[in-house]
C-alpha positions in Angstrom: -7.0 7.6 -9.8 -5.5 4.7 -11.4 -6.9 1.1 -11.2 -4.4 0.2 -8.3 -5.2 3.2 -6.0 -8.2 3.8 -4.0 -9.4 7.1 -2.5 -8.2 6.7 1.2 -4.7 5.5 0.2 -3.4 8.7 1.5 -4.3 7.6 5.2 -2.0 4.5 5.0 0.9 6.3 6.9 -1.5 6.7 9.9 -3.0 3.4 9.9 -2.9 0.9 6.9 -5.5 -1.2 8.5 -7.9 1.9 8.7 -6.9 2.5 5.1 -7.7 -0.8 3.9 -11.2 -0.8 5.7 -11.9 2.3 3.8 -11.0 0.8 0.4 -13.3 -2.2 1.1 -16.2 0.4 2.1 -15.6 2.2 -1.3 -15.8 -1.3 -3.1 -19.1 -2.1 -1.5 -21.2 1.2 -2.0 -22.2 -0.1 -5.5 -22.1 -3.9 -4.8 -23.9 -3.8 -1.3 -25.2 -0.6 0.2 -26.2 -2.5 3.3 -22.7 -3.8 3.9 -21.0 -0.4 3.4 -23.4 1.3 5.9 -23.1 -1.2 8.3 -19.2 -1.3 8.4 -18.9 2.6 7.8 -20.3 2.8 11.7 -17.2 0.4 12.6 -14.8 2.6 10.4 -16.2 5.6 12.4 -16.0 4.0 15.7 -12.4 3.2 15.3 -11.5 6.9 14.5 -13.4 8.0 17.6 -11.3 5.6 19.9 -8.2 7.1 18.3 -9.3 10.7 19.1 -10.0 9.5 22.8 -6.7 7.9 23.1 -4.9 11.0 21.6 -6.9 13.5 24.0 -5.8 11.1 26.8 -9.6 10.6 28.1 -10.8 7.6 29.9 -11.9 4.6 28.1 -15.1 2.9 29.5 -15.3 -0.6 28.0 -19.1 -0.4 28.9 -19.5 2.7 26.6 -21.3 2.2 23.3 -20.8 4.2 20.2 -23.3 7.0 21.1 -21.8 7.2 24.5 -18.6 7.8 23.1 -19.8 10.3 20.6 -21.6 12.3 23.2 -18.7 12.3 25.7 -16.5 13.9 22.9 -19.2 16.2 22.1 -19.9 17.2 25.9 -16.3 17.8 26.5 -16.1 20.2 23.5 -13.9 18.2 21.0 -16.3 18.1 18.2 -17.4 20.9 16.0 -21.1 20.9 14.9 -20.4 19.7 11.3 -18.4 16.9 12.4 -20.7 16.1 15.3 -23.7 15.7 12.8 -21.7 13.6 10.4 -20.6 11.2 13.0 -24.2 10.8 14.2 -25.3 10.4 10.6 -23.1 7.6 10.0 -23.8 5.9 13.3 -27.6 6.2 12.8 -27.9 5.0 9.4 -25.5 2.1 9.9 -27.5 0.9 12.9 -30.6 0.8 10.5 -28.6 -1.2 8.1 -27.5 -3.6 11.0 -31.2 -4.0 12.1 -33.7 -3.1 9.4 -34.3 -5.4 6.6 -35.4 -2.7 4.3 -33.8 -2.2 1.0 -31.0 0.5 1.3 -30.2 2.5 -1.7 -26.9 3.7 -3.5 -27.8 7.3 -2.5 -27.7 6.5 1.2 -24.5 4.7 1.0 -23.1 7.9 -1.1 -24.3 10.0 1.8 -22.7 8.0 4.4 -19.4 8.0 2.1 -19.6 11.7 2.0 -20.0 12.0 5.7 -17.0 9.8 6.4 -15.0 12.3 4.2 -15.7 15.0 6.6 -14.9 12.8 9.6 -11.6 11.6 8.2 -10.7 15.1 6.9 -11.2 16.4 10.5 -9.4 13.6 11.9 -6.3 13.9 9.9 -6.0 17.8 10.0 -6.5 17.7 13.8 -4.7 14.6 14.8 -2.9 13.4 12.0 0.8 14.0 10.8 1.4 17.4 9.5 2.9 16.4 6.0 -0.6 14.5 5.0 -2.5 16.5 2.6 -6.2 15.3 2.3 -7.5 15.6 -1.3 -10.6 17.1 -2.3 -13.9 14.8 -1.9 -14.3 12.6 -4.8 -17.4 10.4 -5.5 -16.6 6.5 -6.0 -17.3 5.2 -9.5 -19.2 2.1 -10.0 -17.5 -0.9 -11.4 -18.6 -1.6 -14.8 -19.3 -5.3 -15.5 -19.9 -7.1 -18.7 -23.7 -7.1 -19.0 -24.0 -10.4 -20.9 -22.2 -13.6 -21.1 -20.8 -14.1 -24.7 -22.8 -17.1 -25.3 -26.3 -15.4 -24.3 -25.0 -12.6 -26.4 -24.4 -14.7 -29.5 -28.1 -16.1 -28.9 -29.6 -12.7 -28.6 -27.7 -11.6 -31.9 -28.9 -14.6 -33.7 -32.4 -13.9 -32.8 -32.1 -10.2 -33.9 -30.4 -11.2 -37.1 -33.2 -13.9 -38.0 -35.8 -11.0 -37.5 -33.9 -8.7 -39.7 -33.2 -11.3 -42.4 -37.1 -12.3 -42.4 -38.1 -8.7 -42.8 -36.0 -8.1 -45.7 -37.3 -11.3 -47.5 -40.9 -10.5 -47.1 -41.1 -7.1 -47.4 -40.4 -4.7 -50.4 -38.1 -1.5 -50.0 -41.0 0.7 -49.1 -43.1 -1.5 -47.1 -40.1 -2.4 -45.3 -39.6 1.0 -43.9 -43.1 1.2 -42.8 -43.0 -2.2 -41.2 -39.9 -1.3 -39.2 -41.5 1.9 -38.0 -44.3 -0.2 -36.6 -42.3 -2.9 -35.4 -40.7 -0.5 -33.1 -43.9 -0.2 -31.1 -44.9 -3.9 -31.4 -43.8 -6.0 -28.5 -43.6 -9.3 -30.6 -41.0 -7.8 -32.8 -39.1 -6.4 -29.9 -39.1 -9.7 -28.0 -35.6 -10.3 -28.2 -34.3 -7.1 -26.7 -36.9 -6.4 -24.2 -34.9 -7.2 -21.6 -31.8 -5.2 -22.3 -31.6 -4.3 -18.5 -32.0 -7.9 -17.1 -29.3 -10.2 -18.6 -29.6 -13.9 -18.2 -33.4 -14.4 -18.9 -32.8 -15.1 -22.6 -34.2 -18.5 -23.4 -31.4 -21.0 -23.8 -33.4 -24.1 -24.6 -36.9 -25.7 -24.2 -37.9 -28.8 -22.3 -41.1 -30.4 -23.4 -43.3 -33.0 -22.1 -46.6 -34.3 -23.7 -47.0 -31.3 -26.0 -46.2 -28.8 -23.2 -43.1 -26.8 -23.1 -40.7 -25.1 -20.5 -38.4 -22.1 -21.3 -35.1 -22.4 -19.6 -33.7 -19.0 -19.1 -29.8 -18.6 -19.7 -28.9 -18.2 -16.0 -30.3 -21.7 -15.3 -28.6 -23.6 -18.1 -26.3 -25.3 -15.8 -28.2 -25.0 -12.5 -27.9 -27.6 -9.8 -31.2 -29.5 -9.5 -31.1 -30.0 -5.8 -33.3 -32.9 -5.2 -34.9 -31.3 -1.8 -36.1 -28.4 -3.8 -38.6 -31.1 -5.6 -41.0 -32.3 -2.9 -42.6 -35.1 -5.0 -39.6 -35.8 -7.2 -36.9 -35.9 -4.6 -36.2 -39.6 -4.5 -36.5 -39.8 -8.3 -33.9 -37.2 -8.8 -31.7 -38.6 -6.2 -31.8 -42.2 -8.2 -31.4 -40.4 -11.4 -28.2 -38.6 -10.1 -26.7 -41.7 -9.1 -27.0 -42.8 -13.0 -25.5 -39.5 -14.0 -29.1 -38.2 -15.2 -30.7 -35.1 -14.2 -28.0 -33.5 -11.8 -28.0 -30.4 -13.5 -30.4 -28.6 -15.9 -28.2 -29.2 -18.9 -28.3 -33.1 -18.2 -32.2 -33.1 -18.8 -33.3 -34.2 -22.0 -35.2 -32.0 -24.6 -38.2 -34.2 -23.9 -38.9 -35.9 -20.5 -41.0 -38.5 -21.8 -39.1 -41.7 -21.0 -36.7 -40.1 -18.5 -37.9 -42.7 -15.8 -36.5 -45.6 -18.0 -32.9 -44.7 -16.5 -33.8 -46.1 -13.1 -36.0 -49.1 -12.0 -39.4 -48.9 -10.6 -40.5 -45.6 -11.8 -43.1 -44.8 -14.6 -44.3 -42.1 -17.0 -46.2 -40.5 -14.0 -43.0 -39.3 -12.5 -41.7 -37.7 -15.7 -44.9 -35.8 -15.5 -44.7 -34.7 -12.0 -41.0 -33.9 -12.4 -42.0 -31.8 -15.6 -44.7 -29.9 -13.4 -42.0 -29.3 -10.5 -39.5 -28.1 -13.0 -41.9 -25.3 -13.9 -42.2 -24.2 -10.2 -38.5 -24.5 -9.9 -37.9 -22.1 -12.8 -40.6 -19.7 -11.5 -39.1 -19.7 -8.1 -35.6 -19.2 -9.5 -36.5 -16.1 -11.6 -38.3 -14.7 -8.6 -35.0 -15.1 -6.6 -33.0 -13.9 -9.3 -34.9 -10.8 -9.6 -34.9 -10.1 -5.9 -31.2 -10.6 -6.0 -30.7 -7.9 -8.9 -33.1 -5.6 -7.1 -31.3 -6.0 -3.7 -27.7 -6.5 -4.6 -25.3 -7.4 -2.1 -27.9 -8.6 0.3 -28.0 -12.1 2.1 -31.0 -14.1 1.9 -32.4 -17.2 3.1 -34.7 -19.2 0.7 -37.3 -21.5 1.7 -39.6 -22.7 -1.3 -41.0 -19.4 -2.6 -40.5 -17.6 0.3 -37.2 -15.5 1.5 -35.8 -13.7 4.5 -33.3 -10.8 4.3 -30.4 -11.5 6.8 -29.4 -8.4 8.7 -26.1 -8.1 10.7 -28.2 -8.5 13.9 -30.1 -11.5 12.7 -26.9 -13.1 11.7 -25.4 -13.0 15.2 -28.3 -14.9 16.7 -26.8 -18.1 18.3 -28.2 -21.4 17.2 -29.3 -22.6 20.6 -32.5 -24.0 22.1 -32.5 -20.9 24.3 -33.3 -19.0 20.9 -35.0 -21.7 18.7 -37.5 -24.1 20.2 -38.8 -27.6 19.1 -35.8 -28.6 16.8 -33.3 -29.8 19.3 -31.8 -32.6 17.1 -31.2 -30.2 14.1 -29.6 -27.6 16.5 -27.2 -30.3 17.9 -26.0 -31.6 14.5 -25.4 -27.9 13.4 -23.4 -27.2 16.4 -21.3 -30.4 15.8 -20.5 -29.1 12.1 -19.3 -25.9 13.9 -22.6 -24.0 12.5 -23.2 -21.9 15.7 -24.8 -18.7 14.6 -27.6 -17.9 12.0 -25.2 -16.1 9.6 -23.5 -19.5 9.2 -26.7 -21.3 7.9 -26.8 -22.1 4.2 -28.7 -19.7 1.9 -30.8 -22.8 0.7 -32.3 -23.8 3.8 -33.9 -27.2 2.3 -30.3 -28.4 2.4 -30.7 -28.8 6.0 -33.2 -31.8 5.6 -30.1 -33.7 5.0 -29.3 -34.1 8.6 -30.4 -37.5 10.5 -34.0 -37.4 11.7 -34.5 -33.9 10.2 -37.6 -33.6 7.8 -38.8 -30.9 5.7 -41.1 -30.1 8.6 -38.2 -29.3 10.9 -36.8 -26.9 8.3 -40.0 -25.1 8.0 -40.1 -24.6 12.0 -36.6 -23.1 11.6 -37.7 -21.0 8.8 -40.8 -19.5 10.7 -38.9 -18.7 13.8 -36.0 -17.0 11.7 -38.8 -15.1 9.9 -40.3 -13.9 13.3 -36.8 -13.1 14.8 -36.2 -11.0 11.5 -39.3 -8.8 11.9 -38.6 -8.5 15.6 -35.1 -7.1 14.8 -36.6 -4.8 12.2 -39.2 -3.4 14.9 -36.9 -2.7 17.5 -35.1 0.9 17.4 -31.3 -0.1 17.9 -30.7 2.7 20.2 -33.0 4.9 22.5 -32.1 8.2 20.8 -34.0 10.4 23.5 -33.0 13.5 22.1 -29.7 14.1 20.5 -30.1 17.7 20.8 -29.8 17.6 24.6 -26.3 16.8 24.2 -25.8 19.6 21.7 -27.0 22.6 23.5 -24.2 22.9 25.9 -22.0 24.1 22.8 -24.7 26.0 21.0 -23.5 29.1 22.7 -19.8 29.4 23.6 -18.8 31.8 26.4 -16.0 32.8 28.7 -16.3 34.9 32.0 -13.8 37.5 32.1 -12.6 40.1 34.7 -10.4 43.0 34.3 -10.2 45.3 37.2 -13.5 45.7 38.9 -15.4 45.0 36.0 -17.0 41.2 35.0 -17.9 40.6 31.3 -19.3 37.6 29.7 -17.7 37.0 26.1 -20.2 35.0 24.1 -20.5 33.5 20.6 -22.4 31.0 18.6 -19.3 29.3 17.1 -15.6 29.5 17.6 -14.9 32.2 14.9 -17.7 34.2 16.5 -16.4 33.7 20.0 -12.7 34.8 18.9 -13.9 37.9 17.1 -16.0 39.0 20.1 -13.0 38.4 22.3 -10.6 40.3 20.1 -13.3 43.2 20.0 -13.3 43.1 23.8 -9.6 43.1 23.9 -9.1 46.1 21.7 -12.1 47.9 23.4 -10.0 47.8 26.5 -6.8 48.9 24.6 -4.8 45.8 25.4 -1.2 45.1 23.7 -3.0 42.5 21.1 -0.8 43.1 18.2 2.6 42.1 19.3 1.0 38.5 20.4 -0.8 38.1 17.1 2.5 39.0 15.3 4.2 36.1 17.3 1.5 34.1 16.5 -1.1 32.3 18.9 -0.6 28.6 18.9 -3.6 26.5 19.2 -4.6 25.1 22.4 -3.6 25.9 26.0 -0.1 25.5 25.6 2.5 26.5 23.1 3.7 23.3 22.1 1.8 22.8 18.7 2.7 23.5 15.3 -0.6 24.9 14.4 -1.6 28.7 14.7 -5.0 29.8 15.9 -4.2 33.6 15.2 -1.5 35.2 13.0 -0.6 37.9 10.5 -0.1 35.5 7.7 -2.5 32.3 7.0 0.3 29.9 7.5 1.2 27.5 10.3 4.6 26.8 11.8 5.0 23.9 9.7 4.3 26.1 6.5 0.9 24.8 5.7 -1.8 26.9 4.9 -4.8 27.4 7.3 -7.5 25.1 6.5 -10.5 27.0 7.3 -9.9 30.6 7.3 -11.5 33.6 9.1 -10.4 37.2 9.2 -10.5 40.1 11.8 -9.6 43.6 10.9 -7.9 45.2 13.8 -9.7 48.5 15.0 -6.4 50.1 16.5 -3.6 49.0 13.8 -5.8 48.4 10.6 -4.0 45.2 10.3 -5.7 41.9 9.2 -5.6 38.9 11.7 -6.0 35.7 10.3 -8.0 33.0 12.2 -7.6 29.2 11.8 -11.1 27.9 12.6 -11.1 24.3 11.6 -10.8 23.3 15.4 -13.1 22.0 18.1 -15.0 24.0 20.6 -12.8 23.1 23.6 -9.5 24.2 21.6 -11.3 27.5 20.8 -12.0 28.3 24.5 -8.7 27.1 25.8 -6.9 29.4 22.9 -8.9 32.5 23.8 -8.4 31.8 27.5 -4.6 31.5 27.0 -4.4 35.0 24.9 -6.6 36.7 27.4 -4.5 35.4 30.6 -1.3 36.6 28.7 -2.9 40.0 28.6 -3.6 40.0 32.4 -7.2 39.3 32.3 -8.7 36.9 34.8 -10.6 34.1 32.9 -13.2 31.5 33.9 -14.5 28.8 31.4 -17.8 27.1 33.0 -18.2 24.9 30.0 -14.9 23.2 30.5 -14.9 23.2 34.3 -18.1 21.3 34.4 -16.3 18.4 32.5 -13.7 18.1 35.3 
């Protein structure tokens, strides 16, 4: 594929909106597995709704996704492979929406592969005949530049210094020996020991009274939010008003004397800020590692703690019914049109800016959010009872037939098996099957479609090849009959019933009659 294309571009003629959603799912596999899994469920639900409309089935607005899936399965519209793929996308999508655990790239890729089966089935059974579904293709991760150019320069300079020093100090023979040892020496390898974690190279140091803080590259221009500094909040606000200490790069190399920029502060304030800067850097490193480990996740941070925000948690309304003891904060949030949890700022201490809202109020909100997050993770999204109960109906397909005085049950474990048993029974009774197969048996209960179910050549009316091919060798004529088996159980039963009826056989299909 070229850079402008995406895998599901071929479904644009069916639905451009569906295709564009698929594009975003593809883009999110390696950037946010949770997002991909959650929204793959919505993508799949849209396809099911299209199938329900195409089959002119009743739509129940109260039915959830599982209800819709079970209804289509109970009525015989889903072959087992597609049914299982639909359930997989639904179940793991539910987990991603509710559970705060880390979701892996491998899980997103499994969902992506299941979606391919679903889309392929949908296009082949319900889509335009001129659309060809390409072979499955794994998405490729978007390769990004690992190091910013400035950080790379620092690292190279450090390595070049190390190299230069070794050349100056060692003779040619001892240099080789020392180089071999240095590979195993952590001190010598210091500049490159974080190759997989760009951004943590020390960009500068800040000192106070003989002590030093190392500032990592990713914090070189970090905003020093005053609310993050409990004891230095007012000091930082005052410094900010004097265009001092607003961002990390504004801080001097030595904090001694920083207090002289504002009135009524002392050296003690410089020392306290230095210690709180140490805590700030430590917390930021932890947060960054967390974000790298769980890329694409949404977090709420409060001091050294955090919450992972799932889709279900983000939907919780910010009302007094959900959150107690913080009415003033909730009222002011709502006035600012922040009405659900997902709209809250990632850094919760910012909420202390509101009138009559202190850090204690923010802490109350955080603790209640944490409790709700744990509750959401503990609750199973849907009671599954046993998915197998709705599968059993189609585990064995059968048709009751009557010819003369004899009653028979033709049975199969799948559509191909059922058809082959049916063809065997027809030939055992010497019914004129060959001429009907020669004309081609159209799929379904009528002859209005363009797809054959059985024919002497594996080619449909529209000149497209059979999608999933089985063959049957006639015992009477020796001819090979080709069977198109990429269909649902319902169509399989209807097609065989239509063929038997044409041959003068009385047919009863209990599995379909039970759906009336």
